[in-house]
C-alpha positions, 0 to 999 in steps of 0.5 A: 734473126729479126725481121728487118723489112717489118721494122723498116715498114713500121716506120711508115704510117697511113693517115688521113689527108690534112690541108697542110700536106698539099705542098709535100704531096705536090712534090711527090707527084712531081718526083714520081710523074715520069712513069714512076720516076722524077719528072722535075726536068721533064715537066716544069712549073707545077703542071703535073700536080695542078692536074693530078693532085690539087684539084682532087684534094680540093674537091674530095679531101676526104678521099685523100690518104697520105703515107708518112715516112721517116721524113714526112709525107712520101706517098698518097692516094687521091680519088673521086667517087663520081667522075662526071661530077668531078669533071663539072666542078673541075670545069667551073672552079679549077679550069679558070685557075689552071688556064691563068697558070698554064697558057695553052700552046698550039700546036704543042711542041713539048711534053709539057705543052701536050700535058697542058692540053690534057688540063684543059680537057678534064673530060678525059678522065671520063673513061668507059663503063661509068655506071659500073666504075664511076670513081677514078683514082691516082696513087704515087709512092716515092721509091723509099716507100715502094715494095712495102705493101703500102700501095695495097693498103692505100687501095684497100682503104680507098675501096672501103671508103667508096663501098661505104658511099655505095660507089661500085667501082673505080678505074684508073689510067697507067702509063704504057712504060710504067711496067712495074705499076701495071704488074702491081695493079694486075697482081692485086686484081685490077682488070681492063674495063669491060667494054675495052678489054683490049686496052691494058692501060685503062684499069678498074676494080669493083669496091667489093673486091679484096686486095 
């Protein structure tokens, strides 16, 4: 009997990011932005990709990788190798643009208002243990691309890229209700950060690990 799953997975291609990919990846970011589900009706106005996608592909396009499916881009991984340097760049170059597009509402009344506040404070990306895990990443796959081993391949590629740059480790945050993602990260070797071992929502992995 033919391996149908393998045949279907072979229709997906992992490749380098190109500038023209950004609009499609912004759509992926929104459609996976609610703990892996569609955030279109929850966080309007491009807010999610203006925090978690576009600044990354502008700052470090060489660390962005795309998954192409039968109908175009359907997933990606983005990262920065030095979070402190990224935060400084964000504050100088990205935050003025972000403020113009997304006025701050205080006190926040909606999920969008609360998320806007996050975009005003990029230092929130600075997790503990920056000496060991200075990089951080975001990864999103549409449902059609999930369960095919593509997430593992994206992370494997990123770890190799970071390792070649001398970066020792990478960290990420995961939503409390995104149980599937948490199981996936734990399965491939992510662990809580050394100084916050009781926090299962902030995870890390060394670039020397095999995933």
